[in-house]
C-alpha positions in Angstrom: 4.0 15.8 -32.9 0.5 16.4 -34.4 -2.3 13.8 -34.6 -5.4 14.7 -36.5 -8.6 13.0 -35.3 -12.1 12.8 -36.8 -13.5 12.6 -33.3 -11.9 13.0 -29.9 -13.3 12.0 -26.5 -13.1 14.7 -23.9 -13.1 13.2 -20.4 -14.1 16.1 -18.2 -17.5 16.6 -19.9 -17.6 13.2 -21.6 -18.4 14.7 -25.0 -16.9 14.2 -28.5 -15.1 16.9 -30.4 -15.1 16.8 -34.2 -12.0 17.1 -36.4 -9.3 18.2 -34.0 -5.5 18.3 -33.9 -3.9 16.8 -30.8 -0.3 18.0 -30.3 2.1 16.4 -27.9 5.8 16.8 -27.0 8.0 15.2 -24.4 5.2 12.8 -23.4 2.7 15.6 -22.6 -0.3 16.9 -24.6 0.6 20.5 -25.5 -2.5 21.6 -27.5 -5.9 20.4 -28.7 -7.4 22.6 -31.3 -9.9 22.5 -34.2 -8.4 21.2 -37.4 -8.0 23.6 -40.4 -9.1 20.8 -42.7 -10.6 17.3 -42.5 -8.4 14.4 -41.6 -6.7 12.7 -44.5 -6.8 9.0 -44.8 -8.7 6.6 -42.5 -11.1 8.3 -40.1 -10.2 7.9 -36.4 -11.6 8.2 -32.9 -9.0 9.2 -30.3 -9.6 8.0 -26.8 -7.7 8.0 -23.5 -5.5 4.8 -23.5 -7.0 1.8 -21.6 -5.8 0.4 -18.3 -5.6 -3.2 -17.1 -5.9 -2.6 -13.4 -5.4 -6.2 -12.2 -3.2 -8.8 -13.8 -0.2 -11.1 -13.1 1.8 -11.0 -16.3 1.7 -14.8 -16.6 1.3 -17.3 -19.5 -2.2 -18.2 -20.8 -3.5 -20.8 -18.4 -5.4 -22.9 -20.9 -2.2 -23.6 -22.8 -1.2 -25.7 -19.8 -4.6 -27.5 -19.4 -5.9 -25.3 -16.5 -9.5 -25.0 -17.8 -12.9 -25.1 -16.2 -11.9 -25.4 -12.5 -12.5 -23.2 -9.5 -9.7 -20.9 -8.3 -8.8 -23.1 -5.4 -7.8 -26.0 -7.7 -6.7 -23.7 -10.5 -4.0 -22.0 -8.4 -2.3 -25.4 -7.7 -2.8 -26.7 -11.2 -1.1 -23.6 -12.8 2.2 -24.4 -11.1 3.1 -26.1 -14.4 3.0 -22.7 -16.1 5.6 -21.2 -13.7 7.7 -18.7 -15.8 10.7 -20.3 -17.5 12.1 -16.9 -18.5 10.8 -13.9 -16.5 11.7 -11.4 -19.2 10.1 -13.3 -22.1 7.0 -14.2 -20.1 6.5 -10.6 -19.0 7.3 -9.2 -22.5 4.7 -11.4 -24.1 2.0 -10.3 -21.6 2.9 -6.6 -21.9 2.9 -6.9 -25.7 -0.5 -8.4 -25.8 -1.7 -5.6 -23.5 -0.2 -3.0 -25.8 -1.9 -4.5 -28.8 -5.2 -4.3 -26.9 -4.7 -0.6 -26.2 -3.4 -0.7 -22.6 -1.1 2.1 -21.6 -0.8 0.8 -18.0 -1.0 -2.6 -16.3 -1.0 -3.9 -12.8 1.4 -6.8 -12.2 0.5 -8.5 -9.0 3.4 -11.0 -9.2 2.1 -14.3 -7.8 4.5 -16.9 -9.1 8.2 -16.0 -9.4 10.3 -18.2 -11.5 12.7 -19.2 -8.8 15.6 -19.2 -11.2 17.1 -15.8 -10.0 17.0 -13.5 -7.0 13.7 -11.6 -6.8 15.2 -8.2 -7.3 16.9 -9.4 -10.5 13.6 -10.9 -11.6 11.8 -7.6 -11.0 14.5 -5.9 -13.1 13.8 -8.3 -15.9 10.1 -7.5 -15.8 10.7 -3.8 -15.7 13.0 -4.1 -18.7 10.2 -6.0 -20.5 7.8 -3.1 -19.8 10.4 -0.6 -21.0 11.0 -2.5 -24.2 7.3 -2.8 -24.9 6.7 0.8 -23.9 3.9 0.6 -21.3 3.5 1.8 -17.8 3.3 -0.8 -15.0 2.6 -1.1 -11.3 4.5 -4.0 -9.7 3.9 -5.8 -6.4 5.2 -9.1 -5.1 2.2 -11.1 -4.0 3.3 -12.2 -0.5 1.7 -14.9 1.6 2.7 -16.5 4.9 0.0 -19.0 5.6 -2.4 -21.5 4.1 -0.3 -22.6 1.1 -2.6 -25.4 0.0 -6.0 -24.8 1.5 -7.5 -22.2 3.8 -6.5 -24.0 7.0 -4.8 -27.1 8.1 -3.4 -28.9 5.1 -2.8 -32.2 6.8 -6.3 -33.7 5.9 -5.4 -33.1 2.2 -1.8 -34.3 2.5 -2.6 -37.4 4.5 -5.1 -38.5 1.8 -2.3 -38.7 -0.7 0.2 -41.4 -1.3 3.8 -40.7 -0.3 5.0 -39.6 -3.7 2.0 -37.4 -4.3 2.4 -35.8 -0.9 6.0 -35.1 -1.4 5.2 -33.5 -4.8 2.8 -31.1 -3.2 4.9 -30.3 -0.2 8.0 -29.6 -2.3 6.1 -27.2 -4.6 4.0 -25.3 -2.1 5.0 -25.8 1.5 7.9 -23.4 2.2 9.2 -21.3 5.0 7.2 -18.0 4.9 8.9 -14.6 4.5 8.7 -12.5 7.6 6.8 -9.2 7.4 10.1 -7.3 8.0 11.8 -9.2 5.2 8.9 -8.5 2.8 9.0 -4.8 3.5 12.7 -4.8 2.9 12.3 -6.7 -0.3 9.7 -4.3 -1.6 12.0 -1.4 -0.7 14.9 -3.0 -2.6 12.7 -3.6 -5.6 11.5 0.0 -5.5 15.1 1.2 -5.4 16.0 -1.0 -8.4 13.0 -0.4 -10.7 10.8 2.4 -9.4 10.5 5.4 -11.6 8.1 7.5 -13.7 6.7 4.5 -15.6 7.0 1.8 -12.8 5.1 2.2 -9.6 6.2 -0.4 -7.0 3.4 -1.4 -4.6 2.9 -3.6 -1.6 1.0 -6.8 -2.6 -0.5 -9.0 0.1 -1.9 -11.9 -1.8 -5.2 -12.0 0.1 -6.5 -12.1 3.7 -6.7 -15.9 3.8 -3.1 -16.2 2.8 -1.7 -13.4 5.1 -1.3 -13.5 8.8 -2.5 -10.6 11.0 1.2 -9.5 11.6 1.8 -9.4 7.9 -1.4 -7.4 7.1 -0.7 -5.0 9.9 2.9 -4.5 8.8 1.8 -3.7 5.2 -0.8 -1.2 6.5 1.7 0.5 8.7 4.3 0.7 6.0 1.8 2.1 3.5 0.7 4.8 5.9 4.3 5.8 6.7 5.6 5.8 3.1 2.4 6.5 1.0 3.1 3.4 -1.0 0.0 1.9 -2.7 -1.3 -1.6 -1.8 -2.9 -4.1 -4.2 -4.7 -7.2 -2.7 -7.3 -9.8 -3.6 -10.4 -9.9 -1.4 -13.4 -12.2 -1.1 -13.0 -13.7 -4.6 -14.7 -17.0 -3.9 -17.4 -18.6 -1.7 -14.6 -20.5 0.2 -12.8 -17.3 1.0 -16.0 -15.8 2.2 -16.5 -18.8 4.5 -13.0 -18.6 5.8 -13.2 -14.8 6.5 -16.5 -15.2 8.4 -15.0 -18.0 10.6 -11.7 -16.2 11.4 -13.0 -12.6 11.5 -16.5 -12.9 13.1 -16.4 -9.1 13.6 -16.1 -8.7 9.8 -13.0 -8.9 7.6 -13.4 -5.5 6.0 -14.0 -3.9 9.4 -10.7 -5.5 10.5 -8.9 -4.1 7.5 -10.4 -0.7 8.3 -9.4 -0.9 11.9 -5.7 -1.7 11.1 -5.6 1.2 8.7 -5.3 -0.8 5.5 -8.5 0.6 4.0 -7.5 4.0 2.4 -7.2 5.7 -0.9 -3.9 3.9 -1.4 -5.6 0.5 -1.5 -6.9 -1.4 -4.5 -9.0 -4.5 -3.9 -9.3 -7.1 -6.7 -12.6 -8.9 -7.1 -14.7 -8.4 -3.9 -17.3 -10.7 -5.5 -18.6 -11.9 -2.1 -18.5 -8.6 -0.3 -21.6 -7.6 1.6 -23.4 -4.3 1.4 -22.0 -3.0 4.7 -18.5 -4.0 3.6 -18.9 -2.2 0.2 -20.0 0.9 2.0 -16.9 0.8 4.2 -14.7 0.3 1.2 -16.4 3.3 -0.6 -16.0 5.5 2.5 -12.3 4.8 2.7 -11.6 5.9 -0.8 -10.2 2.4 -1.7 -11.0 1.0 -5.2 -12.5 -2.2 -6.4 -11.1 -3.6 -9.6 -13.5 -6.1 -11.2 -12.4 -8.9 -13.5 -15.5 -10.1 -15.2 -14.3 -12.9 -17.5 -11.8 -14.2 -15.0 -14.6 -14.6 -12.5 -16.6 -16.6 -15.1 -13.6 -18.8 -16.1 -12.9 -19.7 -12.5 -16.6 -20.1 -11.5 -16.2 -17.4 -8.8 -19.4 -15.5 -9.2 -20.7 -12.1 -10.2 -19.4 -9.1 -8.2 -21.9 -6.4 -6.9 -20.3 -3.7 -9.0 -23.5 -1.7 -9.7 -24.2 -1.6 -5.9 -20.6 -0.6 -5.2 -20.8 2.2 -7.7 -24.1 3.4 -6.3 -22.6 3.9 -2.9 -19.7 5.9 -4.2 -17.0 3.2 -4.6 -14.4 3.8 -7.2 -14.5 1.0 -9.9 -11.7 -0.1 -12.2 -11.5 -3.0 -14.7 -8.8 -5.7 -14.9 -8.2 -8.7 -17.2 -6.5 -10.9 -14.5 -4.9 -12.9 -17.3 -8.2 -14.5 -18.2 -10.1 -12.3 -20.7 -13.1 -13.9 -22.2 -11.1 -15.3 -25.2 -7.8 -15.3 -23.3 -6.6 -12.6 -25.6 -6.1 -9.7 -23.1 -8.7 -7.6 -24.8 -9.5 -5.1 -22.1 -11.9 -3.2 -24.3 -14.1 -6.3 -24.5 -13.8 -6.6 -20.7 -14.9 -3.1 -20.2 -17.9 -3.8 -22.5 -18.9 -6.9 -20.5 -18.7 -5.0 -17.1 -20.7 -2.1 -18.5 -23.4 -4.4 -20.0 -23.6 -6.7 -16.9 -23.7 -3.9 -14.3 -25.1 -1.0 -16.3 -28.6 -1.3 -15.1 -32.0 -3.0 -15.8 -34.7 -1.7 -18.0 -34.8 2.1 -18.0 -32.7 2.4 -14.8 -29.1 3.1 -15.6 -26.0 2.7 -13.4 -24.1 4.9 -15.8 -23.9 5.7 -19.5 -21.1 4.0 -21.6 -19.4 7.4 -21.7 -19.6 7.8 -17.9 -18.4 4.2 -17.3 -15.5 4.6 -19.7 -14.3 7.8 -18.0 -14.5 6.3 -14.5 -12.8 3.0 -15.5 -9.8 4.9 -17.0 -9.6 7.4 -14.2 -9.7 4.7 -11.4 -7.4 2.4 -13.4 -4.7 5.0 -13.5 -5.1 5.7 -9.8 -4.8 1.9 -9.1 -1.6 1.6 -11.2 0.0 4.9 -10.1 -0.1 6.2 -13.7 0.1 10.0 -13.8 -3.0 12.1 -14.6 -6.7 11.0 -14.7 -6.6 9.8 -18.3 -8.1 13.0 -19.6 -7.2 14.2 -23.1 -6.3 17.7 -22.1 -3.5 20.2 -22.3 -0.8 19.2 -19.8 -2.0 15.6 -19.4 0.2 12.6 -20.3 0.2 11.7 -23.9 -1.4 8.3 -23.4 -4.1 7.6 -26.0 -5.5 5.1 -28.5 -6.7 5.6 -32.0 -9.8 3.7 -33.1 -10.5 2.9 -36.7 -13.7 4.8 -37.2 -14.3 3.5 -40.7 -14.3 0.0 -39.5 -16.4 0.8 -36.4 -19.0 2.5 -38.5 -18.7 0.4 -41.6 -22.4 -0.4 -41.9 -23.9 2.7 -40.3 -27.1 4.1 -41.9 -27.9 6.7 -39.3 -25.6 8.6 -37.0 -24.8 7.2 -33.6 -22.4 8.2 -30.8 -19.1 6.3 -31.7 -18.6 5.4 -28.0 -22.0 3.9 -27.9 -21.1 1.8 -30.9 -17.7 0.9 -29.4 -19.4 -0.4 -26.3 -21.9 -2.3 -28.4 -19.4 -4.2 -30.6 -15.9 -3.0 -30.1 -12.8 -5.1 -29.6 -9.0 -4.8 -29.8 -9.0 -5.4 -33.6 -10.3 -1.8 -34.1 -7.3 -0.2 -32.4 -5.0 1.3 -35.1 -2.5 2.9 -32.7 -1.5 3.1 -29.1 0.6 6.0 -27.8 2.1 5.9 -24.3 4.1 8.8 -22.9 4.3 10.2 -26.4 5.7 7.1 -28.0 3.9 4.9 -30.5 3.9 1.5 -28.8 1.6 -0.5 -31.1 0.3 0.1 -34.6 -2.1 -1.8 -36.8 -2.4 -4.6 -34.3 1.4 -5.1 -33.8 3.6 -4.3 -30.8 6.5 -2.2 -32.1 9.0 -2.6 -29.2 9.3 -6.4 -29.2 8.6 -9.2 -31.7 5.6 -10.9 -30.0 5.2 -13.9 -32.4 9.0 -14.7 -32.0 8.8 -14.4 -28.2 5.8 -16.6 -28.0 7.4 -19.2 -30.2 10.5 -19.2 -28.1 8.5 -19.5 -24.9 6.5 -22.5 -26.3 9.8 -24.2 -27.2 11.2 -23.7 -23.7 8.0 -24.8 -22.0 7.7 -27.9 -24.1 11.3 -28.8 -23.5 10.9 -28.5 -19.7 7.4 -30.1 -19.5 8.9 -33.2 -18.0 9.8 -31.2 -14.9 6.1 -31.2 -13.9 5.2 -34.7 -15.2 4.9 -36.0 -11.6 2.4 -33.2 -10.9 0.2 -34.1 -13.9 0.3 -37.8 -12.9 -0.8 -37.0 -9.4 -3.3 -34.3 -10.4 -6.5 -36.4 -10.4 -5.9 -37.5 -6.8 -4.8 -34.0 -5.7 -7.8 -32.4 -7.3 -10.2 -34.9 -5.7 -8.6 -34.3 -2.2 -8.9 -30.5 -2.7 -12.5 -30.7 -3.7 -13.4 -32.8 -0.7 -11.7 -30.4 1.7 -13.3 -27.2 0.3 -16.8 -28.8 0.1 -16.5 -29.9 3.7 -15.4 -26.4 4.7 -18.4 -24.8 3.0 -20.8 -27.4 4.6 -19.3 -26.5 8.0 -19.9 -22.8 7.5 
């Protein structure tokens, strides 16, 4: 198939080529050559397809009233948005990602529905990705400690009335999965859904939620099998305080010593990582995926991304289910990261062209997507077409289209997404599934089942207050 582009971004040298024909066949780019004549119809800018390197494929949290609270409360509050249908929930998230230009997306699956065996649920999610047409990485987010707070839950539970306490215990306090059982589950999921467009990974939820035996088992299995690992790290001030108390020698040093830090590891957030920790992460070849708007929504802070980049750390960008407008617009997220961490005054961390290339390259590595995201012969045919007429609608003098895109671009400018040679989204609409119909069906199911969590909502003011007191006391102690 031939695609004529007015401009095309060439990753290796980060330059734009004018009026070219991109040919692809069997999911691979077979040729890029100068066009014999100008492009007919709307003018276009062809770019490597975007990547959402950290997400959970969950419903929009604000639809369930989870707004303006820190992560530690938000995690418990969003239990009311537990998937009611794994296929539909995942398909809606993947379709929004596709409409935003994402060819690949990390699914760190933190909240299973509980209505079917986990392998079957993973199959439903993989089927949703296939129907939409995007690549995914998939990891069950495992935890075996600290289900309510980062430590002994009794002070929180004892402050609640009997009914409120039972509510919380029934929802969150469960027998943990053993490290061996988790490895076996991951193996079973990989056997069921792993393939060219699905990369099954190990997914410890975060150091405060995982015991040493669990973290060490994950590190050992990753080293033995080569399987990638995806994990949260130092997202909040409370997690920083917990890590300093429980790992006085340094949490990142511990991860390094057990062999978890490697080029197979992607760490989400790292907002409160210190300079020496960032240097260790960089030296190991592990990646940091930053989630700018999510960090703002959850009042977690600003990550030291420019400093990480300066010491050689690979940086990727994720949406984390909480883009600035909760619209999964990863282009806007990339813009925000570039603007926030791109430098001060005349000193630059990177140019927009450099940042775009590294975000795509590192995002593909994090998700296990093939290639480095370059538009080159032999590379996967994963690309987006930007409406250049709309982007440049008021231009008087020439400007680099990528500079313009990083000045004011958003998902509305995407005219087509191609993944593995297949047109997945066009003119702002996902072609593989009917997103409006899916979202309408999901709303109906959620509204019909809202009474299931009525007791949580009634108890929430008391639960929230107890959580706040516990975490504020922890921070004061540290």
